[in-house]
N, C-alpha and C positions, 0 to 999 in steps of 0.2 A: 470400546462401544462408544458409538457417536451420540452425543447428547445435544439437543437444540439449545440455544444459548437461553439462559433463564432458568433450566431445568436442573442446575446442578445443586446438590446439598450445600449448606453453609461449610460442612467440613472438606469440600472440594473445592473451594472457590479459588485457591491458587494453583489448582491444577491445570496444566497445559492441557489443551483440547486440539488434537489435530483435525483440521478441515481440508486436508489434501491427502489422501489415502485412498485405499481400494474402496472403503465403505463411503465415501463422500465424492470421489471424483465426478460422479453423475450430477452434483450440486454446481458445478461451474459450467458458464456457457460462453460463448462468444459475443463480443459487444458489436452492434451493427452500426457501424461507422459509414459514413458517407462513401467511401471507397474501403470496404472492408478487406482485411487481410485475416486469415483464420488463425488462430491460436490452436494447439492441441494439447492433449494430456498424454504423457508416453512415460512409462516406467515412473510412476508418482510423480511427475514433474510437469509443470506447466510452460510450455514452450511456446514463445511469442516470436514470430518471424518480422522480419522489417518489412513494416507496412508503406502504406501510399497516403498519409504519413502513418496512421495509428494503427496498431494491434492490440487487441484488449480481450481479457477475460475476467467476468464477474462470478462473485459467488451469489447464488439465487435464492440461499434460504436465510431466515431472520438472522440479526447480529446484533450483538449489544451496541448502544448508543452513546454510552458514558461509563467510566470507572471499568475500562478494561484495557489490555495490553494484548498486541498482536506482535509476532516475530515470524521471520523466514529468512530463508537463505537465496540469493539470486546473483547470477553471472552474466556478465555481458559477453556476448559471442561475436557480435559483429557490430559495426557503425561507431558512432561519436556521440548519440544523444541519450535521452533517459531509455533505460532498459526494463526497469521494473518498478515505474511509479505506483505508489500505493494510495487508491482514493478510499477514506474511510470515513465513519460517521463521527459527528461530534454533536450529541444531543440532537437536536432537531435540523441540524445543517450538515455539511461534509466538508472534508479537508483533503488535500493532496500532499503526501509526501514526494517531492521530485528526487528522482536519483540518477543525478548526472545529466541535467539539462542544460541548455543554451551553451552547447559546444562539448559537453561531455565532463564536468567538473563540478557543476554548482548543485549544491542539496538545499533543499530549504522546504518551505509549507506555504502552498498556493490555495487561499489567499488570505489574507489579513487585514483587515480594513479595506479591502478592495485591491490590495498591493499583491503583486506574484512573488514567487519565491526570490526571483532575481532582484526584487526591488525593496523587500521588507528586511526586518532584522534578523529574521531566521536564516538569511543566506549564509552559507558556508562553502568551503570549497574541500572536494575529496577527490583523489587520484584513483580512477578507476582503471585497472589494468583488465584488459580482455581473457576471457577464460579463467577467471579467477573467481572463487566463490566468496560473498560478503554475507555477513549475518546482519540483519536489520532488525531493529525493535522498536516499536511505536507504543506508548502509553498514553491513553486518553481520559483525564480526570476532570471533576468538576471545573477547575480553573486553570488548568494548564495541559499542553502537550508536551510529550518528551520524546526524543528521536535518539538512539544509539546505534553506532555502526562498528561492529566486531567488538560489542560491550564499551566502546569509548562514547561517553556522553557527547552529543553533537549539538543538540538543541534543547533549549528549554524556553518555550514561548507560554507567558501568562495569557490567559484568554478572558478573564472577567471583563465585562463592559466591553468587549472589542467584537467585531463582525467577522465571523470565521465563514467562508463561502468557498465557492469552487471557481476557476477562472472560466468564464462563460465560453461555449463552445461545447465541443466533442467531449471536453473531460467531465460533462455532466452526464454523459452515457456509461461513466464507470462506476455510478452508485448502485447499491450502499456500498459495498465491498469489491474492489476491483484493481487488478493490475493492467499497466498499459505501457506499451515502448513507442518510440518515435522513430521512424526510419532506421530503427536499429533492432537487433536480435536479443533475445535475453531468455534466460531459463530461471524459474522460480521453483523451489521445493521447500518442503518442511515447514509448510504454514500452519501455524499454531496460534490459539488466543487463550487469555484466561481472564476471568473477572479479578477486578480489583477491590479490595475494601476501601471505604469512602473516607 
């Protein structure tokens, strides 16, 4: 059964809740970019085509802003740029986990103190193979953002006293929670979140 964020009892705070299944797929919508390419939901998966340049789909229901964790599986099926970048809330702002940007292998958070993922200390490199599933996990707490790929810790960004924001432009349209690809086709499945204890 789908529960709106914030309605879980304390005893179930750590339970993962699916937001991409038969009960919730109508809560996803296409992002209206300047030159839109439509994503679709099929067999419980978000399908992002190779756009011109962006394709995106957003969660349209309420979502936590802090002390939560989200996980999903994603696969690049064509192209060589980001295929399942996740924009997510951080208190009253937002941030994006870039999945294979700037030529296909850069992973990081955009933006921190105005610096993109390719320019700040969260920049790291990951070799994504086409047609292979990867498990992503993002935890947002009071003073940090953590990222794992395939359960391997990849990023731990301390956020206290820092400015967390989105890269200006089309990325703004991915708020409050959304996936996007750039000239690249991607597939996303098993999107879940859970509350975290402070």
